MIBAGU-153636 format. One record per residue (C-alpha): residue in one letter; x, y, z. Coordinates in nm, 4 decimals, m for minus. Layout:
<rs>
   r         xx         yy         zz
   A          X          Y          Z
...
</rs>
This chain:
<rs>
   r         xx         yy         zz
   M    25.5583    11.7281    19.8095
   G    25.3843    11.4644    20.0151
   I    25.1426    11.7250    20.1338
   A    25.0607    11.8185    19.7734
   Q    24.9904    11.4572    19.6804
   D    24.7474    11.4143    19.9704
   T    24.5747    11.7344    19.8688
   G    24.5222    11.6058    19.5097
   T    24.3874    11.2739    19.6275
   G    24.1340    11.4402    19.8589
   S    24.0161    11.6661    19.5773
   S    23.9540    11.3651    19.3580
   L    23.7531    11.1940    19.6271
   V    23.5444    11.5037    19.6808
   L    23.4772    11.5307    19.3102
   A    23.3738    11.1677    19.2834
   G    23.1434    11.2026    19.5844
   G    22.9796    11.5061    19.4280
   V    22.9163    11.3190    19.1021
   L    22.7686    11.0255    19.2912
   I    22.5410    11.2489    19.4918
   G    22.4266    11.4244    19.1732
   A    22.3459    11.0895    19.0067
   L    22.1465    10.9819    19.3111
   C    21.9520    11.3040    19.3006
   L    21.8690    11.2521    18.9350
   V    21.7473    10.8972    19.0078
   L    21.5310    11.0231    19.2917
   I    21.3852    11.2959    19.0780
   A    21.3055    11.0516    18.7951
   G    21.1446    10.8080    19.0420
   F    20.9375    11.0872    19.1910
   L    20.8137    11.1913    18.8450
   M    20.7176    10.8324    18.7591
   L    20.5274    10.7965    19.0854
   R    20.3354    11.1148    19.0137
   Q    20.2481    10.9915    18.6651
   R    20.1359    10.6500    18.7986
   R    19.9331    10.8231    19.0693
   A    19.7561    11.0380    18.8114
   E    19.6776    10.7288    18.6007
   L    19.5332    10.5512    18.9048
   D    19.3212    10.8538    18.9847
   R    19.1792    10.8536    18.6338
   R    19.0973    10.4800    18.6520
   E    18.9318    10.5300    18.9872
   Q    18.7130    10.8034    18.8406
   R    18.6100    10.5789    18.5481
   L    18.5276    10.2866    18.7825
   T    18.3270    10.5164    19.0053
   A    18.1241    10.6405    18.7046
   E    18.0706    10.2835    18.5810
   L    17.9552    10.1765    18.9303
   Q    17.7088    10.4624    18.9348
   R    17.5700    10.3539    18.5958
   L    17.5362     9.9944    18.7207
   H    17.3473    10.1118    19.0274
   Q    17.1206    10.3191    18.8040
   H    17.0595    10.0218    18.5692
   E    16.9860     9.7979    18.8689
   D    16.7279    10.0480    18.9881
   E    16.5700    10.0516    18.6400
   L    16.5563     9.6685    18.6289
   A    16.3974     9.6586    18.9713
   A    16.1363     9.9068    18.8530
   R    16.0670     9.7036    18.5392
   A    16.0397     9.3818    18.7404
   A    15.7878     9.5495    18.9670
   E    15.5954     9.6713    18.6602
   A    15.6033     9.3231    18.5058
   E    15.4775     9.1713    18.8277
   R    15.1964     9.4259    18.8364
   V    15.1072     9.3517    18.4707
   R    15.1196     8.9750    18.5365
   D    14.8844     9.0154    18.8298
   E    14.6582     9.2309    18.6150
   L    14.6603     8.9755    18.3289
   A    14.5837     8.6941    18.5701
   A    14.2890     8.8900    18.7057
   R    14.1663     8.9685    18.3565
   S    14.2121     8.6021    18.2522
   T    13.9986     8.4953    18.5433
   E    13.7365     8.7540    18.4494
   S    13.7485     8.6435    18.0820
   R    13.7126     8.2768    18.1760
   L    13.4138     8.3537    18.3969
   L    13.2648     8.5700    18.1226
   L    13.3176     8.2939    17.8632
   E    13.1601     8.0379    18.0942
   R    12.8576     8.2617    18.1431
   T    12.8359     8.3425    17.7702
   A    12.8886     7.9870    17.6383
   G    12.7077     7.8156    17.9194
   L    13.0068     7.5850    17.9723
   T    13.2187     7.5250    18.2757
   S    13.5939     7.4777    18.2622
   A    13.5487     7.1010    18.2796
   Q    13.3029     7.1056    17.9915
   A    13.5332     7.3250    17.7848
   R    13.8169     7.0838    17.8635
   D    13.6017     6.7974    17.7361
   E    13.5367     6.9915    17.4148
   I    13.9088     7.0430    17.3688
   V    13.9714     6.6727    17.4291
   R    13.7096     6.5802    17.1687
   A    13.8646     6.8235    16.9208
   A    14.2045     6.6675    16.9891
   E    14.0594     6.3210    16.9339
   A    13.9078     6.4324    16.6017
   E    14.2426     6.5781    16.4979
   A    14.4153     6.2540    16.5988
   R    14.1670     6.0554    16.3905
   R    14.2327     6.2855    16.0958
   E    14.6071     6.2357    16.1350
   A    14.5511     5.8603    16.1511
   A    14.3410     5.8763    15.8327
   L    14.6184     6.0698    15.6606
   T    14.8710     5.8095    15.7739
   V    14.6529     5.5277    15.6430
   R    14.6087     5.7097    15.3125
   E    14.9843     5.7557    15.2828
   I    15.0391     5.3846    15.3442
   E    14.7749     5.3011    15.0831
   R    14.9347     5.5458    14.8411
   Q    15.2733     5.3811    14.8841
   A    15.1202     5.0383    14.8252
   V    14.9401     5.1626    14.5137
   T    15.2566     5.3321    14.3877
   E    15.4605     5.0162    14.4269
   G    15.1872     4.8101    14.2597
   E    15.1559     5.0612    13.9759
   G    15.5299     5.0567    13.9265
   R    15.5320     4.6790    13.8907
   A    15.2284     4.6853    13.6614
   R    15.3851     4.9613    13.4506
   E    15.7024     4.7586    13.4172
   I    15.5108     4.4508    13.3001
   I    15.2965     4.6477    13.0531
   A    15.5939     4.8405    12.9144
   S    15.7868     4.5185    12.8649
   A    15.4944     4.3597    12.6798
   V    15.4252     4.6633    12.4602
   Q    15.7915     4.7093    12.3666
   R    15.8196     4.3462    12.2621
   L    15.5229     4.3709    12.0233
   A    15.5371     4.5382    11.6830
   A    15.1973     4.5107    11.5133
   E    15.0632     4.6447    11.1825
   H    14.7676     4.8791    11.2103
   T    14.5175     4.9849    10.9459
   A    14.2140     5.2127    10.9509
   D    13.9138     5.1768    10.7190
   T    13.6282     5.4139    10.6396
   V    13.2682     5.3622    10.5339
   V    13.3548     5.4301    10.1686
   T    13.5527     5.2061     9.9315
   T    13.6894     5.3567     9.6098
   L    13.7205     5.1363     9.2990
   R    13.9105     5.2328     8.9838
   L    13.7442     5.1643     8.6462
   P    13.9336     5.0310     8.3435
   S    13.7995     5.3153     8.1315
   E    13.5614     5.6066     8.1533
   D    13.3158     5.4288     7.9204
   M    13.2617     5.1647     8.1873
   K    13.0595     5.4136     8.3925
   G    12.7781     5.3918     8.1391
   R    12.7701     5.0133     8.1629
   V    12.7691     5.0282     8.5418
   I    12.4737     5.2675     8.5398
   G    12.2855     5.0786     8.2665
   R    11.9901     5.1906     8.0598
   E    11.7910     5.4418     8.2660
   G    11.9872     5.3353     8.5745
   R    11.8712     4.9732     8.5617
   N    12.2096     4.8185     8.6499
   I    12.2895     5.0509     8.9374
   R    11.9451     4.9973     9.0934
   A    11.9811     4.6206     9.0621
   F    12.3326     4.6346     9.2107
   E    12.2186     4.8338     9.5146
   A    11.9128     4.6115     9.5667
   V    12.1177     4.2892     9.5536
   T    12.4206     4.3992     9.7558
   G    12.2615     4.6486     9.9963
   V    12.5428     4.8945     9.9207
   N    12.5155     5.2421     9.7695
   L    12.7030     5.2764     9.4408
   I    12.8171     5.6357     9.3846
   V    12.9040     5.7342     9.0284
   D    13.0045     6.1017     9.0041
   D    13.2190     6.3204     8.7813
   T    13.5478     6.1891     8.9232
   P    13.7351     6.0445     8.6247
   G    13.7780     5.6667     8.6277
   L    13.6475     5.6136     8.9833
   V    13.3303     5.4886     9.1525
   Q    13.2596     5.4589     9.5232
   L    13.0856     5.1980     9.7351
   S    12.9278     5.3323    10.0545
   C    12.7951     5.1165    10.3384
   F    12.8332     5.1073    10.7151
   D    12.8511     4.7260    10.7121
   P    13.2099     4.6472    10.6059
   V    13.1304     4.2831    10.5209
   R    12.8565     4.3836    10.2764
   R    13.0829     4.6534    10.1366
   E    13.3594     4.3979    10.0754
   S    13.1131     4.1619     9.9027
   A    12.9951     4.4482     9.6833
   R    13.3552     4.5371     9.5959
   L    13.4339     4.1842     9.4855
   T    13.1066     4.1718     9.2906
   L    13.1820     4.4931     9.1050
   E    13.5401     4.3869     9.0323
   S    13.4098     4.0602     8.8862
   L    13.1572     4.2445     8.6697
   L    13.4160     4.4929     8.5449
   A    13.6570     4.2119     8.4588
   D    13.3864     4.0210     8.2688
   G    13.2445     4.3302     8.0957
   R    12.8884     4.1952     8.0896
   I    12.6805     4.3922     8.3362
   H    12.3072     4.3258     8.3744
   P    12.0798     4.2283     8.6677
   A    12.1160     3.8525     8.6224
   R    12.4948     3.8734     8.6085
   I    12.4952     4.0990     8.9146
   E    12.3078     3.8359     9.1186
   E    12.5430     3.5578     9.0046
   A    12.8544     3.7631     9.0774
   H    12.7200     3.8629     9.4181
   E    12.6577     3.5010     9.5192
   R    13.0142     3.4128     9.4263
   S    13.1462     3.7161     9.6124
   R    12.9546     3.6278     9.9260
   S    13.1026     3.2794     9.9187
   E    13.4471     3.4301     9.8667
   V    13.4027     3.6716    10.1579
   E    13.2833     3.3814    10.3730
   R    13.5970     3.1885    10.2820
   L    13.8160     3.4930    10.3499
   C    13.6557     3.5380    10.6918
   V    13.7269     3.1774    10.7863
   R    14.0814     3.2147    10.6580
   A    14.1288     3.5369    10.8573
   G    14.0042     3.3665    11.1749
   E    14.2400     3.0719    11.1213
   D    14.5313     3.3068    11.0540
   A    14.4534     3.4967    11.3749
   L    14.4609     3.1725    11.5737
   L    14.7945     3.0746    11.4240
   T    14.9384     3.4228    11.4722
   V    14.8445     3.4306    11.8375
   G    14.9524     3.0716    11.8877
   I    14.6565     2.9390    12.0861
   G    14.6118     2.6238    11.8768
   T    14.4624     2.5190    11.5455
   A    14.1176     2.6063    11.4153
   G    13.9975     2.2561    11.5071
   E    14.0331     2.3460    11.8762
   M    13.7769     2.6276    11.8441
   A    13.4177     2.6072    11.7234
   P    13.3935     2.6781    11.3464
   E    13.1288     2.9440    11.4062
   L    13.3615     3.1235    11.6471
   V    13.6430     3.1111    11.3921
   R    13.4194     3.2461    11.1141
   T    13.2738     3.5221    11.3337
   L    13.6206     3.6149    11.4510
   G    13.7337     3.6428    11.0889
   T    13.4506     3.8846    11.0015
   L    13.6092     4.1367    11.2352
   R    13.8890     4.1921    10.9810
   Y    13.6369     4.4139    10.7989
   R    13.5257     4.6068    11.1080
   T    13.6803     4.9066    11.2791
   S    13.6362     5.0721    11.6182
   Y    13.7414     5.4375    11.6473
   G    13.9355     5.3796    11.3263
   Q    14.1215     5.0774    11.4693
   N    14.0834     4.7445    11.2887
   V    13.9025     4.5178    11.5358
   L    14.0730     4.1912    11.4365
   G    14.4135     4.3588    11.4501
   H    14.3212     4.4974    11.7917
   L    14.2252     4.1476    11.9125
   V    14.5488     3.9919    11.7876
   E    14.7518     4.2709    11.9466
   S    14.5592     4.2348    12.2755
   A    14.6174     3.8583    12.2753
   H    14.9932     3.9062    12.2324
   L    15.0058     4.1664    12.5097
   A    14.7955     3.9566    12.7477
   G    15.0079     3.6490    12.6862
   M    15.3323     3.8341    12.7571
   M    15.1934     3.9932    13.0736
   A    15.0677     3.6533    13.1913
   A    15.4133     3.5049    13.1329
   E    15.5700     3.7888    13.3354
   L    15.3343     3.7118    13.6251
   G    15.3823     3.3367    13.6069
   V    15.0213     3.2718    13.4927
   D    14.9234     3.0160    13.2283
   P    14.9158     3.2323    12.9104
   E    14.6900     2.9981    12.7050
   P    14.3485     3.0957    12.8530
   V    14.4585     3.4593    12.8830
   R    14.5466     3.4813    12.5117
   R    14.2244     3.3022    12.4214
   A    14.0120     3.5443    12.6267
   A    14.1937     3.8494    12.4861
   L    14.1517     3.7236    12.1284
   L    13.7751     3.6757    12.1751
   H    13.6937     3.9665    12.4053
   D    13.5440     4.1873    12.1273
   I    13.3753     3.9101    11.9280
   G    13.0396     4.0548    12.0299
   K    13.1053     4.3494    11.7955
   A    13.0381     4.1129    11.5047
   L    12.6921     4.0374    11.6516
   S    12.5851     4.3605    11.8167
   H    12.3774     4.4688    11.5161
   E    12.1868     4.1387    11.5294
   V    12.1378     4.1049    11.9072
   A    12.0440     4.3816    12.1510
   G    12.2776     4.4494    12.4415
   S    12.6374     4.5269    12.5280
   H    12.8961     4.3699    12.2986
   A    13.0842     4.2370    12.6047
   L    12.7840     4.0449    12.7387
   I    12.6741     3.9369    12.3893
   G    13.0220     3.8097    12.3113
   A    13.0435     3.6225    12.6430
   E    12.7117     3.4459    12.5791
   F    12.8144     3.3659    12.2217
   A    13.1446     3.2150    12.3419
   R    12.9682     3.0163    12.6144
   R    12.7238     2.8650    12.3619
   H    13.0163     2.7524    12.1472
   G    13.2044     2.5685    12.4183
   E    13.4509     2.8193    12.5620
   S    13.5639     2.7675    12.9225
   A    13.4145     2.9547    13.2179
   E    13.7263     3.1676    13.2775
   V    13.7315     3.2793    12.9118
   V    13.3599     3.3634    12.9188
   H    13.4011     3.5619    13.2419
   A    13.6993     3.7556    13.1043
   I    13.5005     3.8506    12.7914
   A    13.2027     3.9680    12.9989
   A    13.4194     4.1682    13.2406
   H    13.6580     4.3414    13.0003
   H    13.4590     4.6703    13.0125
   G    13.3717     4.6527    13.3826
   E    13.0047     4.5669    13.3319
   V    13.0792     4.2516    13.5311
   E    13.3246     4.2636    13.8213
   A    13.6573     4.1062    13.7268
   K    13.7172     3.8149    13.9657
   T    13.9972     3.6239    13.7925
   V    14.3512     3.6971    13.6805
   E    14.2489     3.6224    13.3218
   A    13.9782     3.8923    13.3348
   V    14.2143     4.1545    13.4798
   L    14.4853     4.0816    13.2213
   T    14.2265     4.0973    12.9422
   Q    14.1194     4.4409    13.0649
   A    14.4804     4.5575    13.0804
   A    14.5655     4.4278    12.7321
   D    14.2509     4.5851    12.5848
   A    14.3378     4.9218    12.7423
   C    14.7006     4.9039    12.6244
   S    14.6050     4.8237    12.2658
   A    14.3262     5.0815    12.2479
   G    14.5183     5.3522    12.4332
   R    14.8367     5.3239    12.2308
   P    14.9054     5.6558    12.0501
   G    14.7797     5.6344    11.6927
   A    14.5684     5.3238    11.7488
   R    14.2347     5.5024    11.7326
   K    14.0955     5.8174    11.5805
   E    13.7841     6.0253    11.6167
   S    13.6291     6.3245    11.4453
   V    13.7605     6.6680    11.5337
   E    13.4168     6.7854    11.6468
   A    13.3692     6.4911    11.8829
   Y    13.7224     6.5407    12.0135
   V    13.6643     6.9115    12.0860
   R    13.3263     6.8423    12.2473
   R    13.4830     6.5796    12.4722
   L    13.7600     6.8169    12.5818
   E    13.5081     7.0931    12.6542
   R    13.2898     6.8586    12.8564
   L    13.5922     6.7365    13.0525
   E    13.6720     7.0930    13.1569
   E    13.3062     7.1695    13.2364
   I    13.2783     6.8679    13.4664
   A    13.5871     6.9679    13.6637
   L    13.4918     7.3380    13.6835
   G    13.1555     7.2435    13.8349
   H    13.3157     7.1676    14.1746
   D    13.3627     7.4249    14.4510
   G    13.7147     7.5528    14.4987
   V    13.8284     7.4769    14.1422
   T    13.9944     7.7736    13.9711
   K    14.1397     7.6371    13.6452
   V    14.1145     7.3167    13.4423
   Y    14.3448     7.2008    13.1641
   A    14.2784     6.9007    12.9378
   M    14.6209     6.7668    12.8376
   Q    14.7731     6.4896    12.6257
   A    14.4862     6.4846    12.3757
   G    14.2297     6.4530    12.6530
   R    14.4035     6.1597    12.8257
   E    14.4834     6.3697    13.1360
   V    14.2960     6.6489    13.3139
   R    14.4820     6.8885    13.5458
   V    14.2505     7.0550    13.8013
   M    14.3846     7.3607    13.9893
   V    14.2131     7.4335    14.3240
   Q    14.2318     7.7158    14.5792
   P    14.4613     7.5975    14.8623
   E    14.2785     7.8029    15.1253
   A    13.9383     7.6607    15.0254
   V    14.0344     7.2982    14.9512
   D    14.2463     7.0820    15.1817
   D    14.4304     6.7634    15.0834
   L    14.1410     6.5328    15.1711
   R    13.8929     6.7441    14.9745
   A    14.1328     6.7445    14.6768
   Q    14.1271     6.3641    14.6796
   E    13.7458     6.3706    14.6908
   I    13.7311     6.6110    14.3942
   A    13.9539     6.3770    14.1900
   R    13.7263     6.0808    14.2657
   E    13.4073     6.2764    14.1881
   V    13.5423     6.4087    13.8563
   A    13.6571     6.0594    13.7551
   R    13.3133     5.9177    13.8394
   Q    13.1330     6.1857    13.6340
   V    13.3665     6.1308    13.3383
   R    13.3009     5.7555    13.3463
   E    12.9240     5.8087    13.3615
   E    12.8860     6.0890    13.1057
   L    13.1552     6.0500    12.8395
   T    13.2540     5.7873    12.5851
   Y    13.6271     5.7671    12.5184
   P    13.8949     5.5129    12.4244
   G    14.1452     5.3989    12.6848
   Q    14.1499     5.5860    13.0153
   I    14.1607     5.9452    13.1437
   R    14.3780     6.0449    13.4410
   I    14.2414     6.3135    13.6761
   T    14.5087     6.5106    13.8659
   V    14.4086     6.7703    14.1285
   V    14.6851     7.0235    14.2022
   R    14.6762     7.2114    14.5334
   E    14.9620     7.4574    14.5673
   S    15.0335     7.7098    14.8452
   R    15.2603     8.0093    14.7771
   A    15.4073     8.2711    15.0107
   T    15.5347     8.5905    14.8444
   E    15.7140     8.8890    15.0010
   V    15.8781     9.1904    14.8377
   A    16.2126     9.3259    14.9633
   R    16.2359     9.7031    14.9128
</rs>
């Protein structure tokens, strides 16, 4: 029995040893398979690295060949450059030093041009800032003033009490109408219009006297040559009184003192301007408006407004005398004011308000500005359609007469001209010159109220099409 137990134990040990040996064999086999797989993977990587190394060697050979070719081309270009330089020297008759001097001179000219552009930009900034301040002062003055404006024509219409009165006005065989025209110097128009007659005369003072004369005759009912002369004398005296009253009212309205502080002849002459118009604008109203504007601008600048208002109120007084004395109304008015005791600064401002005399005082400059503001205000003046169209056409013709100009547009009722130029033919400096030349021609050739702004537009465009 003991022998049997030993035999069973030995069999178990043998069986366990066999299992262990089998497991070890399986492990060895699995390890061997993994090593083979890893070895195959390493072989594949080695093949790829070898191929990549071959490509790198090939690329290195290509780069070396290209470097050699580039070196050869560089040597060839250097030789050709030397030949070209020698050929240019022989052709132009210049050595390298002389050519260098030419380049230096060209660089100096370009530097001067850049400096000129810089100076122009600085000047432009200064002008812009000054214009901004001036615009602010003018806008403030204009916005504070609300004036009444009227426009007269060369014809005055008068309504008759009855249609029968036309016969009395004409008289037997036209005797009354001939006497009326001879005494008053005004044309009396009696047509088929019911109940109306017209008085026509380019002198508004004579026309006003004739109107008062005819109204007096119609109210009295007795119309004959003797009565016409009597009525006309009374009307002339009445117009004279109205002129003096208008001058005194203008002085009080502007606030520059009483009539006693100005020569009576100046006051009377100033009052006659209530019957005169310029481009449809009442001259006396224009003077009062200019005086208000000038005074407000002077106050904004800290200048004594009294002489400025006085100069602005009298600056167009020569228009009341221009038919009697030859010459510009500015110079005539200045001489007239000087003879009647006005100060030197007022006389100078009157003479310089249209630029015929250079403005040398603040009073003269403010008078010019106030005159331009009043005359250039929209609706202040009017002109015939034909004259307006002719002026616009001439504006465009003047601008189109310059080289490089392609299109011209007159805008804002002829107050601004836009000039389009070719950017490749006209540079910035030439554009500035064109603007100055056009402005000079407009000043010399055309007559216009206010001012005209010339704007030259130079625009470069680059256009491509994506397909």
